[in-house]
N, C-alpha and C positions, 0 to 999 in steps of 0.2 A: 299796484299788483298785490294780491293777498299773499300773506306770509305763510309758507307751508307749516302744517301742524307740527312736524318734527322739529322745525326751527323754532317755533314758539315755545315748545317744551324745553328746548335747550336754553332759551333766554330767561325763563322764570328764575332760576337760581341767581342770575346776575342782578335782576330787579330786587330780589330779597337781600342780597348782599349790599345793595345801595341803600336800602332802608336802614339796615343795621349799622351802616357806617355813620349815621348822624349821632347816636349816643357816644360812639367812640370818639367822634370829633370833639364833643363837649368835654369828655374826660381828658382829652389831650391838652385842653387849655389849663386844666387845674394840675394835672400830673404829667409832665412832659415825658418821663421815662416810660411810664405805663402806656402813654399814647403811642410812643414809637413802637413798642412791642405789638400793640394792636394793629398798627398800620402794616407791620411786616407780616403778621398772620393773614390780614386781609389780602395782601398782595399774593401770598402763596396760594390762598384759596382761589383768587381770581385767575392765577396762572393755571391752576388745575382745571378750572372751568373752561378756560380758553382751549386747553389741550383736548378736553373732552369734546368741545364744540367742533374743533378742527377735525378730530377723528370721525365725528358723526357726519360732517360734510363730505369727507373722503369716502366713507362707506356709501353715502347716497349717490355720489358720482359713479362709483364702481357698479352699483346696482343698476343705475340708469344706462351705463354703457353696455352691461351684459344683456339687459332686456332689448336694447336697440340691436345688438349683434344677433340675438336670437330671432328677432323679427325680420332682419335682413336675410338670414339663412332660409327662413320659412318662405319669404317672398321669392327668393331665387329658385327654391324647390318647386314652388307653385308655377312659376314661369316656365321652368324646364319641363314639367309634366304637361303643361298646356301645349308647348312646342312639339313634344313627342307625339301627343295625341293628334295634333294637326298633321304632322308628317305621315303618321300611319294612315290617317284618313285619306290623305292625298295619294299615298302609295296604293291603297286599296282601290281608289277610284281609277288610278292609272292601269292597274292590273285588270280591272273589270273592262276598261275601254279596250285594252290590248286583246282580251279574250273575245271581244265582239268583232274587232276588225283586225286583219292581218297587218303586220308591219310592212312599210314600203320596202321595196327590193334593195334599196341602198342604205337602209338604216338598221343598225344593230340594236338588239334588246339591251345590250350592255350600256350603251350611251357613252359619253365621255370621249376620250381620245380615240376609241375604236368605234365611234358612232357610225362610220361608213364601213360597210361590209360588202363582199367578203375581204378578209385579210389576204394579201397576195404576196407570195414569196417565190423566188427563183433560185435554183441550185445549178451552178455551172461546174462541169468536170472535164478535165483534159489529162491526157497521158502521153508519155513516150515509153514504148515497150520494146525491149530487145530480147529475142529468144535464140537459143542455140539450135532449136528444131523448128520445123514448119508448124506454126500455130493451127493451120487448117487441118492438120492430121492429128490433132490432139485427141488422146483417149486415156481412159483409166482402165487398166487391164482387169477383166473380170466383170465389168459393169456396162450395161446398156445406158447411155447417157441421153438426157433430154436435149432439146435444141438450144438451150441457153447455157449449157455447162462448159462450153469451150473457153478458149483464151481470148483476150482482147486483141485488137488489131496490132500488127507489128508496126513500129515506127511512130511518127507523130499522128495523133488523132484526138478528136474531141470524144469524150466519153458520153455517158448518158446524162442528159440535163433534165431537170424537173421544173415544172410549173405547179405551184401549190396554191389552191384557193380554199379557205376554211372560214367558218363563222358559226356562232351560236344562232340558230334559226329563230328560236323563241326560248321560253323558260323550260321547255321540255326536250328540245332536240339540238344536236350539233351536226354540222355537215362538213365533209372534207372531200376534195377532189385533187388528185395528183396525176398530172399528165406528163409522160416521159417522152423524150426525143432522143433517139440513139444517134450514133455517129453517121449513119446513112440517111438521116433525116426522117426516118419512120416514126410516126406519132402513135402512141398507144396509151390507154387508160391504165395506169398502175394501181390506183386506188380511187374509189368513188363510193362513199358510204354515208349512212345516217347513223348517229349514235345517240342514245338517250342520255340525259343529264340529271333526271329527277326521279328515277324509279326508287321505290322504298326498299328498306332492308338491305342496302348495299348491292343491289343488282344493277347491271349495266347491259344493255342489248345493243347489238350492232347489226346492220343489214346492208348488203351491197357487195362491192369488190374490195378486198382488203388482204393484207398479209396475215397468215394464220398466227395464232398466239402460241404455237408449239415451240419448244426449245427456248433458247435465249437470243440467238442472233437473228432468227428468222423474221421477227416483227420489226427489226430496225432497218431503216433505209440504208442503202449502200454508202451514202456519203458520210455516215457517222461511224462506219466500221473503222477499226484501228489499223487494218491492213488494206492494201489496195485491191485485194481480191478475196473471194470466199474460200473458207477452208475446204479441203478435199471432201470430207463427208457431206457438206452441203452441195457440192457439185454432183457427187455420186448418188446421193439419196433423194435430194430435193430440187435438182436442176438449178442450183444456186440458192433459190428462195421459193417458198411455197406461197403463192397468192392465188385466190380464186373467188368466184362469186358465191355468196352464201349468207348464213346468219350465224351470229355468235352470241352467247350468253355467258356473262361472268358474274361471280358473286365474291365480294370482298367481305371477309368475316370481321365482326366487331371485336377484334382482339387488340391487345397492346402491341403485338408484332404484326408484320405483314403476312397475310394468309389469303390467298385467292384460289378459286376453282373456276374452270371454264370448260365449255363444250361448244362444238361447231358442227354444222351440217353444210357441206360445200357441193357445188355443182359437179365437180369431178372432171373438169377439162384439163387440169394442170398436172404435170408429172409429179409423182409416180402414178397418178390416175390417168385417165384419158378416155375420150369418147363420151363423157357424161353418161356413164352407165346408170342403170336403175331410174330411167325416166328423168334424168337431169339432177339426181342427187347421188353422186358416186363417191363421196369421201366424208368421213366423220373423224372427229378428233375429240380428245378430252385431255385436260392438263390441270396441274395445280402447281403453285409456287409459294414458297415460304421464305421469309427473310426478316432481318432485324439488325439493329445496331449493337455493336460490342464496345461499350465504353464510348468515348467521345471521338475516337480516331478510326474505328474499324466498323465495317458493315458487311453483310453477306446476303445472297439470295440463291436458292437452289430450287429445283423443280423436276418433275417427271411428266412426260407427255406420251400420248399414244395416238397414232394416226393409222386409220384403216381406209384403204382406197380400193375401188374396183375399176378395172380397165377394160375397155371394149375396143379392140383393134388400135391399141396405143402404138404409134409409130415412132421409132428412133432411128437415126442414121449414123453410119460409121463408114470406115474405108471398106467394110465388108458389104455395104449396101444398106437397104432399109429393112429394119427388123420390126416385127409386129408381135405384140403381146396382148393377151386377154386373160384376165384372172384377178386374183386377190393379192393385196400387198399389205403387210402390217409392219409398222415401224415404231420402236420405242426409243425415246430420247431422254437421257438424264443430263441435266445442265446445272452448272454451279458457277458463281462469280463471287469474288472477294475483293473489297476495295479498302484502301488505306489512305487517309489524309490527316496530317497532324491537326488535332483538335477540330476535325471536321472541315478544315479549310483547304481545298485542293488548288488554290491559286498558284502557290509557289512550287509545291511538290506533291506528288501523289503516286499511287501504285495500284494497278488492277491486274488480277489474275482470273482468267476464265477458261472454262473447258466444257466440252460436251461429248457424250458417248452415244453412238447410234447402234441399233440392232434391228435388222430387217429380215423378214421371211416373205417369199413370194411363191405362188403356185398357180398353175394354169396352163395355157398353151403359148409357146414361144416359137414363132415361125412354123406353126402347125405341129410342133413336137410337144409331148408332155414335159412340163417344166416344173421343177421344184428346186428353188434356189438354195435350200438349206439355210444356214444362218450367215448373213453378211454383217460385218462389223465395220465401224469407223469411229475415229475419235480425233480430237485436237486439243491442244493445251497451249495457251499463249499468255504472256505477261508483258505489260506496258508500264514503263516507269517515266514519269515526268521529273527530271533531275533538276530543272530550274524553270522559271516562268517561260512558257511558250515552246520549250524544247522537250521532246519525248523520244525514247528509244523502245524497241519492242522485239521480242523473239517469239517464234511460233513453230510448233511441230505438229504435223497432221499426217494421218495415214488411214488406209482402208484395207479390208481383207475380204475376198470373195472365195467361194468354193466352186469347183467344177461341178455343174449340175448333172453331168452324165457324159459318157463317151461320145454321144451324138453331137456334143457341143465343142469338141476339140477343134481348135483352129477358128472358132467364131469369136465374136466380141465378148462372149461370156466365159471364155477360157482364160483363167488367171495365169496359166503357165507357171504355177508355183511362185509367182511374185507377190510381194506385199507393196503396193504403191504407197509411196510416202514422200514427204517434202519437208524441208527446213527453210524458214524465212527469217530475215532480219530487216528491220526498218528503222529509220530516223525521220522525224518530221518536225516542222517549225510552223507555228501558228502566228500569223500577223495579228490576229484577234480571234474572238470566237466565231468570226464570219469568214476567215480565210486560213487555209492550211496548205503547205507544200510538203511533199513526202518523197523520200527515196527508199526503195525496197529491193532486196535481193532474194530470189528463190533458188534453192538447190532442189530441183524437181526430179523425182524418180518415179513419176506416175507411169511413164512409158518404159519400154524395154531398155532405153538408154538414157543417160543423164542429160538433163536440160538445164543450163544456167540461164536464168531469167533476171533481167534488170528492168525496173519500172520507176519512172519519175511521174509524179501525179500532183495536180493542183485541184483543190475543191474550194469554191467560194459560195456564199449565200447572200442573196440580195432580198431586201424587204422583210416582211414578217415571216417568222418560222417558229412553230411551236416547240415546247420543251420535249426532250426525248425521255423515254422510259429508262428505268434504272439499268 
């Protein structure tokens, strides 16, 4: 095998020293002392040459290893680039094929563990309720209530159960269907909507039947509420919860903090609207929400909402009979929520404080009489504290206030009789997991002319898939 040039260069001094050694050898025979000195010198020079030779070999080895390592890195980079290009080409091909042909009904665009769609979830709810007064005669003084604003059944009863089906339809759309079954076995469609997933510039559109985005509590399903029932303002102003057929558009601003704006056009069949006025578009809303984190342990969200509705022969019932209203209603809602969890971890302990303020004006015809509600107010404030894993306690105060719209309404459902309906509630609940919760709640209810002591025991469990809830 040929000797490398660098090695041959290192060997030349050794050959030269060998040639020079012969005269010194002859000198050593005649002069032993001088010869010994020459031998020592030669040994030192040979040792120096050997050291240089070893250093040169070590440098060559390091250079060789560095070049090999560099080539290996380049090879890996080239292989990775080739793999990425192949994957992108395959993804592009798959997207093109999906665009040409719709997905099978039982296959999700997401693939993987959720390859079968739709995702199916069930929520079961049950209660035991004890009231001091007859729940069938429930009313809030000064307000005409919708058909869902009353109390739950007395005694043991199943509550409202839900069946939820949801899925990404394709890369553009998401679909959701929620069917509710009440304690009497009546089935109704609670939500059924399409929602976009890929609109540009932070926009999201929704169409179908859904809970309105106004306020804070309205958009949440009842099974995630922190108390077993809705606050008084939601009963009086929104018939517990506003849901209707319509379209919604939201815009999420490209900011470091949370900022969204939204607007809706609704059919107008749901209280406080009614009769689907204006050819089936009888309600409009606009809202905005802003929120952010405060350090690692605190966060907040606040917002302002406006709801405008038109009613055409809206019917409400009470112990006075059936009331009919036609006219306009405008509601403003201010909402705020604050959350605390140590270092952002709510597993062991956390605290939530939330509240909303309602203001409404109505004008039109009520039972054939000119009607101007003046200003109606309502608000609630509640706090919930998880003091140890799975255990929570909560307190809530809520009240509403109505004005007498005129002497003609004395003795009717709109007569507040100088009262301010209010209620104080306390609850404690235990969660077996994120899917099961048991709650005990007490209400000191002064909505009616006389005090009503109310006790509620509730269970709520979720089966199957269930999406995350909003903040």
